Each structure stands twice: as C-alpha cells, then as structure tokens.
Biopython code that builds the backbone (N, CA, C, O; Angstrom):
import numpy as np
from Bio.PDB.StructureBuilder import StructureBuilder

atoms = [
    (1, "UNK", "N", (-22.240, 6.407, 17.170)),
    (1, "UNK", "CA", (-21.703, 6.898, 18.410)),
    (1, "UNK", "C", (-20.711, 5.924, 19.033)),
    (1, "UNK", "O", (-20.443, 5.982, 20.233)),
    (2, "UNK", "N", (-20.170, 5.034, 18.217)),
    (2, "UNK", "CA", (-19.140, 4.161, 18.761)),
    (2, "UNK", "C", (-17.878, 4.271, 17.906)),
    (2, "UNK", "O", (-17.926, 4.538, 16.705)),
    (3, "UNK", "N", (-16.758, 4.056, 18.576)),
    (3, "UNK", "CA", (-15.477, 4.157, 17.892)),
    (3, "UNK", "C", (-14.518, 3.139, 18.479)),
    (3, "UNK", "O", (-14.320, 3.086, 19.692)),
    (4, "UNK", "N", (-13.931, 2.343, 17.623)),
    (4, "UNK", "CA", (-12.827, 1.470, 18.011)),
    (4, "UNK", "C", (-11.562, 2.118, 17.477)),
    (4, "UNK", "O", (-11.530, 2.611, 16.350)),
    (5, "UNK", "N", (-10.521, 2.111, 18.299)),
    (5, "UNK", "CA", (-9.270, 2.751, 17.899)),
    (5, "UNK", "C", (-8.179, 1.690, 17.904)),
    (5, "UNK", "O", (-7.732, 1.246, 18.961)),
    (6, "UNK", "N", (-7.767, 1.298, 16.730)),
    (6, "UNK", "CA", (-6.672, 0.342, 16.611)),
    (6, "UNK", "C", (-5.388, 1.123, 16.370)),
    (6, "UNK", "O", (-5.286, 1.899, 15.420)),
    (7, "UNK", "N", (-4.408, 0.907, 17.244)),
    (7, "UNK", "CA", (-3.130, 1.624, 17.138)),
    (7, "UNK", "C", (-1.986, 0.634, 17.226)),
    (7, "UNK", "O", (-2.014, -0.313, 18.013)),
    (8, "UNK", "N", (-0.992, 0.872, 16.409)),
    (8, "UNK", "CA", (0.231, 0.096, 16.550)),
    (8, "UNK", "C", (1.411, 0.952, 16.128)),
    (8, "UNK", "O", (1.281, 1.859, 15.306)),
    (9, "UNK", "N", (2.554, 0.647, 16.702)),
    (9, "UNK", "CA", (3.762, 1.380, 16.358)),
    (9, "UNK", "C", (4.575, 0.536, 15.402)),
    (9, "UNK", "O", (4.921, -0.604, 15.712)),
    (10, "UNK", "N", (4.887, 1.094, 14.229)),
    (10, "UNK", "CA", (5.693, 0.399, 13.238)),
    (10, "UNK", "C", (7.153, 0.731, 13.511)),
    (10, "UNK", "O", (7.627, 1.816, 13.175)),
    (11, "UNK", "N", (7.858, -0.212, 14.121)),
    (11, "UNK", "CA", (9.265, 0.001, 14.496)),
    (11, "UNK", "C", (10.139, 0.261, 13.274)),
    (11, "UNK", "O", (11.025, 1.115, 13.301)),
    (12, "UNK", "N", (9.879, -0.484, 12.206)),
    (12, "UNK", "CA", (10.703, -0.391, 10.995)),
    (12, "UNK", "C", (10.672, 1.017, 10.401)),
    (12, "UNK", "O", (11.701, 1.558, 9.996)),
    (13, "UNK", "N", (9.469, 1.600, 10.356)),
    (13, "UNK", "CA", (9.318, 2.933, 9.762)),
    (13, "UNK", "C", (9.258, 4.042, 10.808)),
    (13, "UNK", "O", (9.182, 5.222, 10.466)),
    (14, "UNK", "N", (9.291, 3.658, 12.086)),
    (14, "UNK", "CA", (9.259, 4.621, 13.189)),
    (14, "UNK", "C", (8.058, 5.567, 13.068)),
    (14, "UNK", "O", (8.198, 6.790, 13.047)),
    (15, "UNK", "N", (6.879, 4.954, 12.989)),
    (15, "UNK", "CA", (5.654, 5.738, 12.797)),
    (15, "UNK", "C", (4.478, 5.034, 13.475)),
    (15, "UNK", "O", (4.403, 3.805, 13.501)),
    (16, "UNK", "N", (3.561, 5.837, 14.021)),
    (16, "UNK", "CA", (2.317, 5.301, 14.586)),
    (16, "UNK", "C", (1.312, 5.095, 13.460)),
    (16, "UNK", "O", (1.162, 5.954, 12.591)),
    (17, "UNK", "N", (0.633, 3.968, 13.474)),
    (17, "UNK", "CA", (-0.461, 3.688, 12.543)),
    (17, "UNK", "C", (-1.734, 3.635, 13.377)),
    (17, "UNK", "O", (-1.846, 2.822, 14.295)),
    (18, "UNK", "N", (-2.686, 4.497, 13.061)),
    (18, "UNK", "CA", (-3.945, 4.578, 13.805)),
    (18, "UNK", "C", (-5.096, 4.303, 12.852)),
    (18, "UNK", "O", (-5.202, 4.915, 11.790)),
    (19, "UNK", "N", (-5.954, 3.374, 13.247)),
    (19, "UNK", "CA", (-7.114, 3.030, 12.423)),
    (19, "UNK", "C", (-8.392, 3.211, 13.235)),
    (19, "UNK", "O", (-8.845, 2.281, 13.902)),
    (20, "UNK", "N", (-8.972, 4.408, 13.178)),
    (20, "UNK", "CA", (-10.260, 4.592, 13.853)),
    (20, "UNK", "C", (-11.359, 3.886, 13.064)),
    (20, "UNK", "O", (-11.399, 3.951, 11.835)),
    (21, "UNK", "N", (-12.239, 3.216, 13.783)),
    (21, "UNK", "CA", (-13.317, 2.476, 13.137)),
    (21, "UNK", "C", (-14.641, 2.901, 13.749)),
    (21, "UNK", "O", (-14.891, 2.671, 14.933)),
    (22, "UNK", "N", (-15.486, 3.521, 12.936)),
    (22, "UNK", "CA", (-16.783, 3.981, 13.425)),
    (22, "UNK", "C", (-16.934, 5.479, 13.242)),
    (22, "UNK", "O", (-16.689, 6.012, 12.160)),
    (23, "UNK", "N", (-17.343, 6.157, 14.315)),
    (23, "UNK", "CA", (-17.643, 7.583, 14.244)),
    (23, "UNK", "C", (-16.747, 8.374, 15.194)),
    (23, "UNK", "O", (-16.660, 8.066, 16.383)),
    (24, "UNK", "N", (-16.090, 9.385, 14.662)),
    (24, "UNK", "CA", (-15.266, 10.286, 15.470)),
    (24, "UNK", "C", (-16.073, 11.575, 15.625)),
    (24, "UNK", "O", (-16.074, 12.438, 14.747)),
    (25, "UNK", "N", (-16.757, 11.682, 16.760)),
    (25, "UNK", "CA", (-17.684, 12.785, 16.963)),
    (25, "UNK", "C", (-17.598, 13.324, 18.386)),
    (25, "UNK", "O", (-16.648, 13.030, 19.112)),
    (26, "UNK", "N", (-18.582, 14.104, 18.775)),
    (26, "UNK", "CA", (-18.579, 14.744, 20.093)),
    (26, "UNK", "C", (-18.511, 13.712, 21.227)),
    (26, "UNK", "O", (-17.988, 14.005, 22.302)),
    (27, "UNK", "N", (-19.030, 12.527, 20.992)),
    (27, "UNK", "CA", (-19.054, 11.503, 22.034)),
    (27, "UNK", "C", (-17.759, 10.703, 22.114)),
    (27, "UNK", "O", (-17.372, 10.247, 23.190)),
    (28, "UNK", "N", (-17.093, 10.534, 20.981)),
    (28, "UNK", "CA", (-15.923, 9.648, 20.941)),
    (28, "UNK", "C", (-14.585, 10.381, 20.832)),
    (28, "UNK", "O", (-13.539, 9.784, 21.084)),
    (29, "UNK", "N", (-14.601, 11.656, 20.462)),
    (29, "UNK", "CA", (-13.333, 12.372, 20.264)),
    (29, "UNK", "C", (-12.503, 12.528, 21.542)),
    (29, "UNK", "O", (-11.276, 12.507, 21.447)),
    (30, "UNK", "N", (-13.108, 12.687, 22.751)),
    (30, "UNK", "CA", (-12.255, 12.770, 23.949)),
    (30, "UNK", "C", (-11.418, 11.499, 24.170)),
    (30, "UNK", "O", (-10.236, 11.580, 24.505)),
    (31, "UNK", "N", (-12.035, 10.338, 23.981)),
    (31, "UNK", "CA", (-11.309, 9.068, 24.136)),
    (31, "UNK", "C", (-10.217, 8.941, 23.066)),
    (31, "UNK", "O", (-9.096, 8.519, 23.353)),
    (32, "UNK", "N", (-10.563, 9.312, 21.836)),
    (32, "UNK", "CA", (-9.607, 9.268, 20.726)),
    (32, "UNK", "C", (-8.396, 10.142, 21.041)),
    (32, "UNK", "O", (-7.251, 9.711, 20.910)),
    (33, "UNK", "N", (-8.668, 11.370, 21.457)),
    (33, "UNK", "CA", (-7.600, 12.322, 21.770)),
    (33, "UNK", "C", (-6.729, 11.807, 22.917)),
    (33, "UNK", "O", (-5.501, 11.860, 22.847)),
    (34, "UNK", "N", (-7.369, 11.314, 23.958)),
    (34, "UNK", "CA", (-6.644, 10.823, 25.136)),
    (34, "UNK", "C", (-5.722, 9.650, 24.779)),
    (34, "UNK", "O", (-4.571, 9.596, 25.214)),
    (35, "UNK", "N", (-6.241, 8.726, 23.991)),
    (35, "UNK", "CA", (-5.453, 7.549, 23.615)),
    (35, "UNK", "C", (-4.243, 7.939, 22.761)),
    (35, "UNK", "O", (-3.144, 7.425, 22.970)),
    (36, "UNK", "N", (-4.444, 8.845, 21.801)),
    (36, "UNK", "CA", (-3.342, 9.260, 20.943)),
    (36, "UNK", "C", (-2.311, 10.089, 21.703)),
    (36, "UNK", "O", (-1.109, 9.896, 21.522)),
    (37, "UNK", "N", (-2.767, 11.002, 22.543)),
    (37, "UNK", "CA", (-1.826, 11.829, 23.316)),
    (37, "UNK", "C", (-0.975, 10.943, 24.221)),
    (37, "UNK", "O", (0.230, 11.155, 24.349)),
    (38, "UNK", "N", (-1.603, 9.954, 24.844)),
    (38, "UNK", "CA", (-0.872, 9.034, 25.713)),
    (38, "UNK", "C", (0.206, 8.285, 24.930)),
    (38, "UNK", "O", (1.345, 8.173, 25.383)),
    (39, "UNK", "N", (-0.157, 7.779, 23.767)),
    (39, "UNK", "CA", (0.807, 7.045, 22.938)),
    (39, "UNK", "C", (1.922, 7.967, 22.450)),
    (39, "UNK", "O", (3.093, 7.587, 22.449)),
    (40, "UNK", "N", (1.556, 9.176, 22.039)),
    (40, "UNK", "CA", (2.549, 10.107, 21.504)),
    (40, "UNK", "C", (3.467, 10.646, 22.599)),
    (40, "UNK", "O", (4.599, 11.034, 22.312)),
    (41, "UNK", "N", (3.010, 10.677, 23.824)),
    (41, "UNK", "CA", (3.888, 11.083, 24.910)),
    (41, "UNK", "C", (4.973, 10.045, 25.160)),
    (41, "UNK", "O", (6.050, 10.374, 25.657)),
    (42, "UNK", "N", (4.688, 8.782, 24.812)),
    (42, "UNK", "CA", (5.697, 7.723, 24.913)),
    (42, "UNK", "C", (6.678, 7.775, 23.747)),
    (42, "UNK", "O", (7.886, 7.630, 23.933)),
    (43, "UNK", "N", (6.152, 7.981, 22.553)),
    (43, "UNK", "CA", (6.991, 8.056, 21.350)),
    (43, "UNK", "C", (6.422, 9.121, 20.429)),
    (43, "UNK", "O", (5.379, 8.917, 19.808)),
    (44, "UNK", "N", (7.100, 10.250, 20.341)),
    (44, "UNK", "CA", (6.653, 11.306, 19.426)),
    (44, "UNK", "C", (7.292, 11.076, 18.073)),
    (44, "UNK", "O", (8.490, 11.286, 17.885)),
    (45, "UNK", "N", (6.475, 10.646, 17.145)),
    (45, "UNK", "CA", (6.911, 10.424, 15.773)),
    (45, "UNK", "C", (5.773, 10.858, 14.858)),
    (45, "UNK", "O", (4.725, 11.309, 15.320)),
    (46, "UNK", "N", (5.994, 10.717, 13.569)),
    (46, "UNK", "CA", (4.907, 10.954, 12.623)),
    (46, "UNK", "C", (3.788, 9.956, 12.917)),
    (46, "UNK", "O", (3.997, 8.921, 13.550)),
    (47, "UNK", "N", (2.605, 10.301, 12.439)),
    (47, "UNK", "CA", (1.448, 9.436, 12.661)),
    (47, "UNK", "C", (0.657, 9.328, 11.358)),
    (47, "UNK", "O", (0.472, 10.316, 10.647)),
    (48, "UNK", "N", (0.202, 8.130, 11.060)),
    (48, "UNK", "CA", (-0.660, 7.892, 9.908)),
    (48, "UNK", "C", (-2.029, 7.513, 10.439)),
    (48, "UNK", "O", (-2.167, 6.575, 11.224)),
    (49, "UNK", "N", (-3.029, 8.244, 10.009)),
    (49, "UNK", "CA", (-4.406, 7.909, 10.375)),
    (49, "UNK", "C", (-5.058, 7.309, 9.137)),
    (49, "UNK", "O", (-5.266, 7.988, 8.131)),
    (50, "UNK", "N", (-5.370, 6.037, 9.232)),
    (50, "UNK", "CA", (-6.004, 5.319, 8.133)),
    (50, "UNK", "C", (-7.514, 5.414, 8.326)),
    (50, "UNK", "O", (-8.074, 4.788, 9.226)),
    (51, "UNK", "N", (-8.157, 6.188, 7.489)),
    (51, "UNK", "CA", (-9.589, 6.439, 7.628)),
    (51, "UNK", "C", (-10.480, 5.505, 6.860)),
    (51, "UNK", "O", (-11.657, 5.805, 6.659)),
    (52, "UNK", "N", (-9.947, 4.359, 6.416)),
    (52, "UNK", "CA", (-10.749, 3.457, 5.590)),
    (52, "UNK", "C", (-11.979, 2.908, 6.324)),
    (52, "UNK", "O", (-12.962, 2.543, 5.680)),
    (53, "UNK", "N", (-11.937, 2.845, 7.668)),
    (53, "UNK", "CA", (-13.076, 2.332, 8.440)),
    (53, "UNK", "C", (-13.782, 3.440, 9.228)),
    (53, "UNK", "O", (-14.646, 3.174, 10.063)),
    (54, "UNK", "N", (-13.398, 4.672, 8.945)),
    (54, "UNK", "CA", (-14.033, 5.804, 9.617)),
    (54, "UNK", "C", (-15.279, 6.199, 8.831)),
    (54, "UNK", "O", (-15.198, 6.560, 7.657)),
    (55, "UNK", "N", (-16.430, 6.126, 9.494)),
    (55, "UNK", "CA", (-17.700, 6.376, 8.816)),
    (55, "UNK", "C", (-18.168, 7.818, 8.927)),
    (55, "UNK", "O", (-18.880, 8.314, 8.053)),
    (56, "UNK", "N", (-17.767, 8.495, 10.006)),
    (56, "UNK", "CA", (-18.302, 9.825, 10.256)),
    (56, "UNK", "C", (-17.281, 10.642, 11.023)),
    (56, "UNK", "O", (-16.578, 10.119, 11.887)),
    (57, "UNK", "N", (-17.202, 11.926, 10.705)),
    (57, "UNK", "CA", (-16.298, 12.854, 11.382)),
    (57, "UNK", "C", (-17.019, 14.186, 11.509)),
    (57, "UNK", "O", (-17.510, 14.726, 10.518)),
    (58, "UNK", "N", (-17.087, 14.726, 12.745)),
    (58, "UNK", "CA", (-17.706, 16.038, 12.924)),
    (58, "UNK", "C", (-16.656, 17.046, 13.386)),
    (58, "UNK", "O", (-15.462, 16.745, 13.407)),
    (59, "UNK", "N", (-17.107, 18.231, 13.751)),
    (59, "UNK", "CA", (-16.171, 19.306, 14.103)),
    (59, "UNK", "C", (-15.350, 18.984, 15.351)),
    (59, "UNK", "O", (-14.194, 19.395, 15.451)),
    (60, "UNK", "N", (-15.931, 18.257, 16.297)),
    (60, "UNK", "CA", (-15.139, 17.898, 17.479)),
    (60, "UNK", "C", (-14.081, 16.859, 17.123)),
    (60, "UNK", "O", (-12.997, 16.843, 17.706)),
    (61, "UNK", "N", (-14.397, 16.003, 16.177)),
    (61, "UNK", "CA", (-13.398, 15.051, 15.675)),
    (61, "UNK", "C", (-12.260, 15.783, 14.977)),
    (61, "UNK", "O", (-11.090, 15.440, 15.144)),
    (62, "UNK", "N", (-12.619, 16.797, 14.192)),
    (62, "UNK", "CA", (-11.581, 17.627, 13.559)),
    (62, "UNK", "C", (-10.738, 18.326, 14.626)),
    (62, "UNK", "O", (-9.520, 18.437, 14.492)),
    (63, "UNK", "N", (-11.397, 18.792, 15.679)),
    (63, "UNK", "CA", (-10.685, 19.448, 16.775)),
    (63, "UNK", "C", (-9.684, 18.509, 17.436)),
    (63, "UNK", "O", (-8.579, 18.924, 17.784)),
    (64, "UNK", "N", (-10.066, 17.247, 17.612)),
    (64, "UNK", "CA", (-9.152, 16.256, 18.196)),
    (64, "UNK", "C", (-7.947, 16.055, 17.286)),
    (64, "UNK", "O", (-6.817, 15.949, 17.763)),
    (65, "UNK", "N", (-8.184, 16.004, 15.982)),
    (65, "UNK", "CA", (-7.076, 15.851, 15.031)),
    (65, "UNK", "C", (-6.153, 17.071, 15.063)),
    (65, "UNK", "O", (-4.934, 16.935, 14.964)),
    (66, "UNK", "N", (-6.733, 18.246, 15.201)),
    (66, "UNK", "CA", (-5.932, 19.472, 15.257)),
    (66, "UNK", "C", (-5.067, 19.491, 16.512)),
    (66, "UNK", "O", (-3.911, 19.912, 16.461)),
    (67, "UNK", "N", (-5.614, 19.038, 17.638)),
    (67, "UNK", "CA", (-4.804, 19.031, 18.864)),
    (67, "UNK", "C", (-3.643, 18.042, 18.743)),
    (67, "UNK", "O", (-2.556, 18.304, 19.259)),
    (68, "UNK", "N", (-3.858, 16.917, 18.070)),
    (68, "UNK", "CA", (-2.777, 15.961, 17.817)),
    (68, "UNK", "C", (-1.733, 16.601, 16.904)),
    (68, "UNK", "O", (-0.530, 16.469, 17.132)),
    (69, "UNK", "N", (-2.203, 17.288, 15.877)),
    (69, "UNK", "CA", (-1.292, 17.989, 14.966)),
    (69, "UNK", "C", (-0.414, 18.989, 15.724)),
    (69, "UNK", "O", (0.797, 19.043, 15.509)),
    (70, "UNK", "N", (-1.023, 19.774, 16.604)),
    (70, "UNK", "CA", (-0.270, 20.779, 17.365)),
    (70, "UNK", "C", (0.773, 20.130, 18.270)),
    (70, "UNK", "O", (1.890, 20.632, 18.401)),
    (71, "UNK", "N", (0.406, 19.023, 18.887)),
    (71, "UNK", "CA", (1.330, 18.301, 19.747)),
    (71, "UNK", "C", (2.550, 17.819, 18.952)),
    (71, "UNK", "O", (3.683, 17.927, 19.420)),
    (72, "UNK", "N", (2.314, 17.294, 17.764)),
    (72, "UNK", "CA", (3.404, 16.763, 16.950)),
    (72, "UNK", "C", (4.223, 17.859, 16.274)),
    (72, "UNK", "O", (5.429, 17.710, 16.074)),
    (73, "UNK", "N", (3.570, 18.943, 15.927)),
    (73, "UNK", "CA", (4.239, 20.031, 15.222)),
    (73, "UNK", "C", (5.387, 20.617, 16.054)),
    (73, "UNK", "O", (6.390, 21.075, 15.505)),
    (74, "UNK", "N", (5.230, 20.597, 17.378)),
    (74, "UNK", "CA", (6.264, 21.125, 18.269)),
    (74, "UNK", "C", (7.624, 20.481, 17.997)),
    (74, "UNK", "O", (8.660, 21.135, 18.120)),
    (75, "UNK", "N", (7.617, 19.192, 17.625)),
    (75, "UNK", "CA", (8.854, 18.456, 17.388)),
    (75, "UNK", "C", (9.122, 18.223, 15.899)),
    (75, "UNK", "O", (10.014, 17.457, 15.534)),
    (76, "UNK", "N", (8.345, 18.887, 15.046)),
    (76, "UNK", "CA", (8.562, 18.748, 13.610)),
    (76, "UNK", "C", (7.987, 17.481, 13.011)),
    (76, "UNK", "O", (8.346, 17.109, 11.893)),
    (77, "UNK", "N", (7.098, 16.810, 13.735)),
    (77, "UNK", "CA", (6.472, 15.604, 13.194)),
    (77, "UNK", "C", (5.203, 15.958, 12.437)),
    (77, "UNK", "O", (4.661, 17.055, 12.573)),
    (78, "UNK", "N", (4.743, 15.006, 11.636)),
    (78, "UNK", "CA", (3.607, 15.261, 10.749)),
    (78, "UNK", "C", (2.471, 14.274, 10.994)),
    (78, "UNK", "O", (2.658, 13.198, 11.562)),
    (79, "UNK", "N", (1.283, 14.683, 10.543)),
    (79, "UNK", "CA", (0.096, 13.816, 10.576)),
    (79, "UNK", "C", (-0.304, 13.535, 9.134)),
    (79, "UNK", "O", (-0.601, 14.448, 8.364)),
    (80, "UNK", "N", (-0.306, 12.262, 8.788)),
    (80, "UNK", "CA", (-0.741, 11.822, 7.467)),
    (80, "UNK", "C", (-2.127, 11.212, 7.601)),
    (80, "UNK", "O", (-2.390, 10.447, 8.528)),
    (81, "UNK", "N", (-3.002, 11.550, 6.682)),
    (81, "UNK", "CA", (-4.350, 10.987, 6.692)),
    (81, "UNK", "C", (-4.564, 10.322, 5.344)),
    (81, "UNK", "O", (-4.381, 10.941, 4.296)),
    (82, "UNK", "N", (-4.956, 9.048, 5.381)),
    (82, "UNK", "CA", (-5.133, 8.339, 4.114)),
    (82, "UNK", "C", (-6.399, 7.504, 4.134)),
    (82, "UNK", "O", (-6.954, 7.198, 5.189)),
    (83, "UNK", "N", (-6.836, 7.146, 2.944)),
    (83, "UNK", "CA", (-7.990, 6.256, 2.754)),
    (83, "UNK", "C", (-9.290, 6.776, 3.357)),
    (83, "UNK", "O", (-10.108, 5.989, 3.834)),
    (84, "UNK", "N", (-9.488, 8.089, 3.342)),
    (84, "UNK", "CA", (-10.746, 8.604, 3.880)),
    (84, "UNK", "C", (-11.828, 8.590, 2.807)),
    (84, "UNK", "O", (-11.559, 8.733, 1.614)),
    (85, "UNK", "N", (-13.039, 8.417, 3.267)),
    (85, "UNK", "CA", (-14.183, 8.396, 2.356)),
    (85, "UNK", "C", (-14.431, 9.804, 1.807)),
    (85, "UNK", "O", (-14.051, 10.788, 2.441)),
    (86, "UNK", "N", (-15.063, 9.907, 0.638)),
    (86, "UNK", "CA", (-15.279, 11.222, 0.003)),
    (86, "UNK", "C", (-15.978, 12.244, 0.897)),
    (86, "UNK", "O", (-15.610, 13.419, 0.886)),
    (87, "UNK", "N", (-16.989, 11.816, 1.680)),
    (87, "UNK", "CA", (-17.709, 12.776, 2.525)),
    (87, "UNK", "C", (-16.806, 13.343, 3.619)),
    (87, "UNK", "O", (-16.979, 14.492, 4.028)),
    (88, "UNK", "N", (-15.852, 12.557, 4.094)),
    (88, "UNK", "CA", (-14.930, 13.025, 5.130)),
    (88, "UNK", "C", (-13.833, 13.878, 4.496)),
    (88, "UNK", "O", (-13.434, 14.902, 5.049)),
    (89, "UNK", "N", (-13.358, 13.451, 3.348)),
    (89, "UNK", "CA", (-12.322, 14.221, 2.647)),
    (89, "UNK", "C", (-12.832, 15.624, 2.328)),
    (89, "UNK", "O", (-12.081, 16.597, 2.394)),
    (90, "UNK", "N", (-14.103, 15.716, 1.984)),
    (90, "UNK", "CA", (-14.724, 17.002, 1.670)),
    (90, "UNK", "C", (-14.624, 17.967, 2.852)),
    (90, "UNK", "O", (-14.408, 19.163, 2.655)),
    (91, "UNK", "N", (-14.779, 17.458, 4.079)),
    (91, "UNK", "CA", (-14.657, 18.301, 5.276)),
    (91, "UNK", "C", (-13.278, 18.951, 5.373)),
    (91, "UNK", "O", (-13.158, 20.119, 5.743)),
    (92, "UNK", "N", (-12.236, 18.183, 5.037)),
    (92, "UNK", "CA", (-10.879, 18.735, 5.093)),
    (92, "UNK", "C", (-10.696, 19.865, 4.077)),
    (92, "UNK", "O", (-10.007, 20.847, 4.351)),
    (93, "UNK", "N", (-11.314, 19.721, 2.910)),
    (93, "UNK", "CA", (-11.193, 20.757, 1.887)),
    (93, "UNK", "C", (-12.040, 21.985, 2.215)),
    (93, "UNK", "O", (-11.599, 23.116, 2.010)),
    (94, "UNK", "N", (-13.250, 21.768, 2.723)),
    (94, "UNK", "CA", (-14.127, 22.889, 3.076)),
    (94, "UNK", "C", (-13.501, 23.742, 4.173)),
    (94, "UNK", "O", (-13.563, 24.970, 4.130)),
    (95, "UNK", "N", (-12.892, 23.071, 5.165)),
    (95, "UNK", "CA", (-12.297, 23.786, 6.296)),
    (95, "UNK", "C", (-10.849, 24.221, 6.025)),
    (95, "UNK", "O", (-10.209, 24.857, 6.863)),
    (96, "UNK", "N", (-10.355, 23.864, 4.840)),
    (96, "UNK", "CA", (-8.975, 24.135, 4.412)),
    (96, "UNK", "C", (-7.948, 23.429, 5.296)),
    (96, "UNK", "O", (-6.789, 23.839, 5.347)),
    (97, "UNK", "N", (-8.359, 22.388, 5.978)),
    (97, "UNK", "CA", (-7.424, 21.595, 6.780)),
    (97, "UNK", "C", (-6.580, 20.672, 5.904)),
    (97, "UNK", "O", (-5.645, 20.032, 6.385)),
    (98, "UNK", "N", (-6.916, 20.606, 4.615)),
    (98, "UNK", "CA", (-6.061, 19.866, 3.695)),
    (98, "UNK", "C", (-4.702, 20.549, 3.545)),
    (98, "UNK", "O", (-3.751, 19.948, 3.045)),
    (99, "UNK", "N", (-4.615, 21.803, 3.977)),
    (99, "UNK", "CA", (-3.348, 22.536, 3.955)),
    (99, "UNK", "C", (-2.538, 22.273, 5.231)),
    (99, "UNK", "O", (-1.345, 22.572, 5.287)),
    (100, "UNK", "N", (-3.191, 21.715, 6.250)),
    (100, "UNK", "CA", (-2.543, 21.439, 7.534)),
    (100, "UNK", "C", (-2.084, 19.977, 7.585)),
    (100, "UNK", "O", (-0.940, 19.688, 7.936)),
    (101, "UNK", "N", (-2.982, 19.073, 7.235)),
    (101, "UNK", "CA", (-2.680, 17.650, 7.257)),
    (101, "UNK", "C", (-2.199, 17.199, 5.883)),
    (101, "UNK", "O", (-2.521, 17.820, 4.870)),
    (102, "UNK", "N", (-1.438, 16.131, 5.853)),
    (102, "UNK", "CA", (-1.004, 15.560, 4.590)),
    (102, "UNK", "C", (-2.014, 14.475, 4.233)),
    (102, "UNK", "O", (-2.044, 13.411, 4.851)),
    (103, "UNK", "N", (-2.831, 14.756, 3.238)),
    (103, "UNK", "CA", (-3.897, 13.822, 2.861)),
    (103, "UNK", "C", (-3.429, 13.018, 1.665)),
    (103, "UNK", "O", (-3.148, 13.559, 0.595)),
    (104, "UNK", "N", (-3.353, 11.707, 1.876)),
    (104, "UNK", "CA", (-2.890, 10.803, 0.829)),
    (104, "UNK", "C", (-4.073, 10.017, 0.273)),
    (104, "UNK", "O", (-5.022, 9.683, 0.983)),
    (105, "UNK", "N", (-3.980, 9.740, -0.998)),
    (105, "UNK", "CA", (-5.031, 8.955, -1.646)),
    (105, "UNK", "C", (-4.870, 7.485, -1.315)),
    (105, "UNK", "O", (-5.663, 6.660, -1.769)),
]
sb = StructureBuilder()
sb.init_structure("model")
sb.init_model(0)
sb.init_chain("A")
sb.init_seg("    ")
for serial, (resi, resn, name, xyz) in enumerate(atoms, 1):
    if name == "N":
        sb.init_residue(resn, " ", resi, " ")
    sb.init_atom(name, np.array(xyz, "f"), 0.0, 1.0, " ", f" {name:<3s}", serial, name[0])
structure = sb.get_structure()
C-alpha cells in the first residue's frame, strides 16, 4: 500500500521518465494520477513508465494509466511502458490494454 513516484524530464529526448516503486492500487493511484497530470500540464510530451520497481497493479492503477493515456492522446503523445514484471504484463494482455499502451521489453 505504498508507492514512491520518481519522475524526471529528459530534455535531450523531450520525454517524461516515470518510475513507480511499490504498489499502484486503490490507495495510491489518486496520488499517482495527480502527480502525473500536474507534470503533464506543464509539459505534454510522450511518457515512459518504467515498471521495473512496480510490484503490484490493480484495476484502479490501470484506470489511472488510462486517464493519463487519454490526456496525452489529445495532443498525439504516447505512453510507453517498459520493464514490467510478468504478473503485471499479463494484466495488460488480459484486458487488451496492450493494444492501447506501447509495451516494450
């Protein structure tokens, strides 16, 4: 039930790098969503979510990712998701969200 959100803007590549660490669930997804929306309102660009330290993702976490996707889609930007653990990657395939997000190995 805890989540650390490390975010930085890569000026060279003009992209947000987000590294959630812990659990993205019903308790932590509002903070996650708020932090990303705030950052994206300052600079709307593509975003990379590095899931290497993400241990758990539930439906509300997926909902937060979808709202970020919708916000970026308005301007033609994309959400890339990489380094997710097999149990989390499976959620994207089961829900067919692998067709919405760009999932990189």
